[in-house]
C-alpha positions as CSV (number, residue, x, y, z in Angstrom):
1,M,-5.6,200.2,36.1
2,S,-3.1,197.3,36.1
3,L,-0.7,197.3,38.5
4,L,2.3,197.6,36.0
5,A,0.8,200.6,35.2
6,E,1.3,201.9,38.6
7,L,4.9,200.5,39.2
8,P,7.2,203.3,40.6
9,P,9.9,204.5,38.0
10,V,13.2,202.7,37.4
11,S,15.0,204.9,38.9
12,S,13.1,204.4,42.0
13,L,13.8,200.1,41.6
14,V,17.0,201.2,41.3
15,A,17.3,202.8,44.4
16,L,15.5,200.1,46.0
17,L,17.7,197.8,45.4
18,A,20.5,199.8,46.2
19,D,19.5,200.2,50.0
20,V,18.5,196.3,49.5
21,A,22.0,196.0,49.1
22,S,23.6,198.0,51.8
23,R,21.2,196.4,53.9
24,V,22.5,193.0,53.2
25,L,26.2,194.2,53.1
26,R,25.7,195.2,56.8
27,I,24.2,192.7,57.8
28,A,26.8,189.9,56.6
29,L,29.4,192.4,57.4
30,F,27.9,191.7,61.2
31,L,27.6,188.1,61.1
32,S,30.9,187.7,59.6
33,I,32.4,189.5,63.0
34,G,30.1,187.4,65.2
35,V,31.1,183.5,63.3
36,F,34.4,184.8,62.9
37,L,34.4,185.3,66.8
38,A,32.9,182.8,67.7
39,N,35.9,180.7,66.1
40,L,38.2,182.3,67.3
41,A,36.9,182.5,71.1
42,V,36.7,178.7,70.3
43,S,40.0,178.4,69.2
44,F,41.8,180.2,71.7
45,G,40.1,179.6,74.9
46,L,38.5,183.0,75.7
47,V,35.4,181.6,76.2
48,E,37.0,180.5,79.7
49,K,38.1,183.5,80.9
50,I,34.3,184.7,79.4
51,A,32.3,181.5,81.2
52,V,32.9,183.5,84.7
53,V,30.6,186.2,83.7
54,S,27.8,184.2,81.8
55,Q,27.9,180.7,83.4
56,Y,25.2,182.5,85.3
57,L,23.1,182.9,82.3
58,T,24.5,179.2,81.1
59,G,24.6,176.9,84.0
60,P,20.5,177.0,85.1
61,A,19.7,177.1,82.1
62,N,21.8,173.6,80.8
63,L,23.7,175.7,77.8
64,P,27.1,175.3,77.7
65,D,29.4,178.0,79.4
66,E,30.6,179.1,75.3
67,V,27.2,179.8,74.4
68,G,27.8,183.0,76.5
69,T,29.5,184.4,74.6
70,A,27.6,184.8,72.0
71,I,24.8,186.1,74.5
72,L,26.9,188.6,75.9
73,T,28.0,189.8,72.3
74,T,24.4,190.9,71.2
75,T,24.9,193.6,73.5
76,A,27.3,195.4,71.5
77,S,25.5,193.6,68.2
78,P,22.4,191.5,68.2
79,T,23.8,190.8,64.4
80,A,27.1,189.1,65.7
81,G,25.7,187.6,68.7
82,Y,22.9,185.7,66.3
83,G,25.5,184.9,63.9
84,M,28.0,182.9,67.0
85,L,24.4,181.3,68.0
86,A,24.1,179.8,64.3
87,D,27.7,178.8,64.1
88,F,26.7,176.8,67.1
89,R,23.7,175.3,65.7
90,E,25.3,174.5,62.0
91,S,29.0,172.8,64.3
92,G,26.2,170.7,66.5
93,V,27.2,172.1,69.7
94,L,23.1,172.9,70.2
95,D,20.4,171.4,68.9
96,D,17.1,173.0,68.0
97,R,15.6,173.3,71.0
98,A,18.8,174.4,72.9
99,T,19.2,177.3,70.0
100,L,15.6,178.5,70.8
101,V,16.6,178.9,74.3
102,A,19.8,180.3,73.1
103,V,18.3,182.9,72.0
104,T,15.3,183.6,73.9
105,I,18.1,184.6,76.5
106,N,19.4,186.7,73.8
107,T,16.2,189.3,74.5
108,F,17.2,190.9,77.0
109,F,21.0,192.2,75.8
110,G,19.7,192.6,72.4
111,F,17.1,195.5,74.0
112,A,20.1,196.9,76.4
113,Q,21.9,197.9,73.0
114,H,19.2,200.0,72.2
115,I,19.4,201.8,75.4
116,V,22.2,203.9,74.2
117,T,21.4,203.4,70.9
118,F,17.8,205.1,70.4
119,Y,16.2,205.3,73.8
120,V,18.4,207.1,75.9
121,P,19.6,210.1,73.1
122,I,16.2,210.0,70.6
123,L,12.9,208.4,72.5
124,I,13.1,209.7,76.3
125,P,13.8,213.5,74.5
126,I,10.8,213.0,72.0
127,L,8.7,211.5,75.2
128,G,10.0,213.6,78.0
129,A,12.0,212.3,81.3
130,R,9.0,211.2,83.2
131,V,6.9,208.9,80.3
132,G,10.1,208.2,78.4
133,L,11.8,206.7,81.4
134,L,8.6,204.7,82.5
135,Y,8.3,203.6,79.0
136,V,12.0,202.2,78.7
137,T,11.6,200.7,81.8
138,T,8.4,198.8,81.1
139,R,10.2,197.2,77.6
140,G,13.1,196.1,79.6
141,L,10.8,194.3,82.7
142,V,9.2,193.0,79.1
143,A,12.8,191.9,77.8
144,L,14.0,190.5,81.4
145,A,11.5,188.8,81.6
146,I,11.6,187.3,78.6
147,T,15.3,186.3,79.3
148,L,14.1,185.0,82.4
149,T,11.6,182.9,80.7
150,G,14.3,181.3,78.9
151,I,16.9,180.0,81.3
152,A,13.9,178.5,82.8
153,A,13.2,177.1,79.5
154,G,16.9,175.8,79.7
155,A,16.1,174.6,83.1
156,L,13.4,172.3,82.9
157,L,13.7,170.9,79.1
158,L,17.3,170.5,78.5
159,D,19.9,168.2,79.2
160,S,23.0,166.3,78.1
161,S,21.1,165.3,75.3
162,N,20.4,169.0,73.8
163,V,24.1,169.9,73.6
164,D,27.5,168.2,72.7
165,R,30.0,169.6,74.6
166,G,32.2,167.2,72.7
167,V,32.4,168.9,69.8
168,L,33.9,172.6,71.3
169,T,35.8,170.0,73.3
170,D,37.8,168.5,70.1
171,E,38.2,172.2,68.6
172,M,39.4,173.6,72.2
173,T,42.2,170.6,72.3
174,P,45.6,171.9,70.2
175,D,46.3,168.3,70.0
176,G,42.8,167.1,69.6
177,G,41.0,165.2,66.7
178,E,42.6,163.7,63.4
179,T,44.3,167.2,61.9
180,D,47.7,168.1,61.0
181,A,48.5,169.4,64.3
182,D,49.1,165.8,65.7
183,E,52.1,165.0,63.6
184,T,53.3,169.1,63.6
185,G,52.0,170.2,66.8
186,P,49.5,172.8,68.2
187,P,48.0,174.8,65.1
188,T,50.3,178.6,65.7
189,K,47.9,181.8,66.3
190,A,48.4,182.5,62.2
191,Q,47.0,178.9,61.7
192,R,44.1,179.4,63.7
193,V,43.1,182.7,62.2
194,S,43.4,181.5,59.1
195,E,40.9,178.9,60.1
196,A,38.6,181.1,61.8
197,L,38.4,183.4,58.6
198,G,37.7,180.2,56.0
199,E,35.0,179.0,58.5
200,T,33.7,182.2,58.3
201,R,33.8,182.4,54.4
202,E,32.1,179.3,54.1
203,K,29.4,180.3,56.2
204,L,28.5,183.4,55.1
205,G,28.7,181.6,51.7
206,E,25.7,179.6,53.0
207,I,23.7,182.3,54.2
208,L,24.0,186.2,51.7
209,P,22.4,184.2,48.5
210,R,19.5,183.0,51.0
211,L,19.4,186.7,52.9
212,A,19.6,188.6,50.0
213,G,17.0,187.2,47.9
214,I,14.3,186.9,50.8
215,Y,15.4,190.9,51.1
216,V,14.9,191.5,47.4
217,V,11.2,190.1,47.9
218,V,9.9,191.2,51.2
219,A,11.3,194.8,49.9
220,L,9.3,194.7,46.8
221,L,6.0,193.9,48.5
222,V,6.7,196.8,51.0
223,A,7.3,198.6,48.0
224,Y,4.1,197.9,46.1
225,S,2.2,197.4,49.2
226,E,-0.3,199.7,48.1
227,E,-0.5,198.2,44.6
228,I,-1.2,195.0,45.9
229,L,-3.5,195.9,48.8
230,A,-6.0,197.5,45.6
231,L,-5.8,194.4,44.3
232,L,-6.9,192.2,46.5
233,G,-9.6,194.8,47.3
234,G,-7.9,195.9,50.9
235,S,-6.3,199.1,52.2
236,G,-4.0,200.6,55.0
237,Q,-7.7,201.0,56.9
238,A,-6.8,197.4,58.5
239,L,-3.8,199.0,60.5
240,T,-6.2,201.5,61.6
241,T,-9.4,199.1,62.4
242,A,-6.9,197.1,64.8
243,A,-5.6,199.5,66.5
244,D,-9.4,201.0,67.1
245,G,-10.4,197.4,68.4
246,L,-7.2,197.4,71.0
247,T,-7.7,200.5,72.1
248,G,-11.0,200.3,72.8
249,L,-11.2,197.2,74.8
250,L,-8.7,198.9,77.0
251,G,-10.1,201.7,77.7
252,L,-7.6,204.2,76.0
253,P,-8.3,207.6,75.3
254,G,-9.9,208.1,71.6
255,A,-6.7,209.4,70.6
256,A,-4.7,206.8,71.0
257,V,-6.0,205.0,67.8
258,P,-4.1,207.2,65.7
259,V,-1.0,207.1,67.8
260,V,-0.9,203.3,67.9
261,A,-1.0,203.5,64.3
262,A,1.9,205.6,63.9
263,F,3.9,203.8,66.3
264,A,2.9,200.5,64.3
265,L,4.3,202.3,61.8
266,D,7.5,204.2,63.1
267,T,8.4,204.0,66.8
268,T,9.7,207.7,66.5
269,S,7.4,209.2,64.7
270,G,4.5,207.3,67.1
271,A,6.4,209.0,69.7
272,A,6.5,212.4,68.1
273,V,2.7,212.1,67.6
274,I,1.9,211.6,71.3
275,A,3.8,213.8,72.9
276,P,2.2,217.3,72.3
277,L,-1.2,214.7,73.8
278,I,0.9,214.5,77.3
279,E,1.8,217.7,77.3
280,N,-1.7,218.8,77.4
281,G,-3.2,216.3,79.7
282,T,-5.2,213.8,77.1
283,F,-3.3,211.0,78.0
284,T,-1.6,210.7,82.0
285,A,2.0,208.3,82.1
286,R,0.2,205.0,82.2
287,T,-1.9,205.5,79.5
288,A,0.6,207.1,77.0
289,V,2.9,204.0,77.6
290,A,-0.1,201.8,77.4
291,T,-0.7,203.4,74.1
292,M,2.7,202.5,73.0
293,L,2.5,199.0,74.2
294,V,-0.4,198.5,72.0
295,G,1.2,200.2,68.8
296,G,4.1,197.7,69.7
297,I,2.0,194.5,69.2
298,V,0.3,196.0,66.3
299,S,3.6,196.5,65.1
300,F,4.6,193.1,64.9
301,A,2.7,192.4,61.8
302,V,5.0,194.6,60.1
303,S,7.8,194.7,61.8
304,T,7.8,190.5,61.6
305,F,7.3,190.9,57.6
306,K,9.7,193.5,56.8
307,R,12.6,192.7,59.2
308,S,12.5,189.8,61.4
309,I,11.8,187.1,58.9
310,P,14.3,188.7,55.9
311,F,17.1,188.4,59.3
312,Q,15.7,184.9,60.9
313,Y,15.1,183.3,57.8
314,G,18.4,184.2,56.0
315,I,20.3,183.1,59.1
316,W,18.4,179.9,60.0
317,G,16.4,179.0,56.6
318,R,12.6,179.2,56.5
319,D,12.0,175.9,59.0
320,F,13.9,177.1,62.4
321,G,13.7,180.4,61.3
322,S,10.1,180.7,61.3
323,K,10.1,178.8,65.3
324,V,12.6,181.7,65.8
325,I,9.6,183.9,64.9
326,A,7.0,182.6,66.6
327,V,9.0,182.1,69.9
328,N,9.7,185.7,69.9
329,T,6.8,187.0,69.1
330,G,4.7,184.4,71.3
331,L,7.0,185.6,74.2
332,K,6.6,189.4,73.5
333,I,3.1,189.6,72.7
334,G,2.7,187.8,76.2
335,W,4.9,189.5,78.7
336,I,3.3,193.2,77.0
337,A,-0.2,191.4,77.5
338,L,0.9,191.2,81.4
339,A,2.4,194.4,81.6
340,L,-0.7,196.6,79.9
341,V,-3.2,194.6,82.8
342,V,-0.6,195.7,85.1
343,L,-0.2,199.6,83.9
344,L,-4.1,199.6,84.0
345,A,-5.2,198.1,86.7
346,P,-7.2,200.4,88.7
């Protein structure tokens, strides 16, 4: 049977595209907020106030204090924080190496946002206080380790050649640069806001078409994944095989295989699957957390394809977006692997 014969009806395709449009618009909204806030923070000198807190992150990493604005914004909205960093890179404040360091430092602050929105209200009640808190603490320590790795990398790898503070100085000086402000005086608040809005529109004009196109392609591939795998001679057994190999290597209970497979596809579903197995003693607290961490490692392939590639490519473009994904994934797998060693140590 051909792939065309297996395709969903037109109504399903319309629903799929509507979902993609909703996702893209939501990301575009937060991106616009991030870029707009970045421009306002520079224009009005707000970064000087934020620097009191962010200098403890940016100073050791050899990054401008202004970058701390984006890093701290990630706690409220990772998308907005990324939008601010993208603006700093596009304006020449940060080169690629400095941007990668800043993105790495972002990790813990992105995790902190999920504590309030997901871990505390959803995951901990499903897993129970003991296992839930141990899992969230472990993930938090992994995220913190990645952030500290970014700070250390900045201290070792960055210098003045990776950062152009002059760009920020020119933008923050009310009468600096060859602008109309030299003749008419410093720009008014309305002019600053208008300029920030104009730059935000320009940035969205660059990012939005790319973001929408990539999301459509990925959504279609995911929706037709079974048919595509069938044509290629594969099946969903690959995920179970990968889970079986990892759990066997680590000496986890046999019941870990379906848990890892479920957790890899959906965190909430995985937690619901393992919860009764914790209650009946199949898993101890440590082996349960280790199993969920393994599920996280297996899920990177799925989440990278479904979320990271569309998001990162949409913001940074293919070349630099690939670097961001590689660094993020490599650091996560490395630190989670170390956490597994600690958890499963005799």
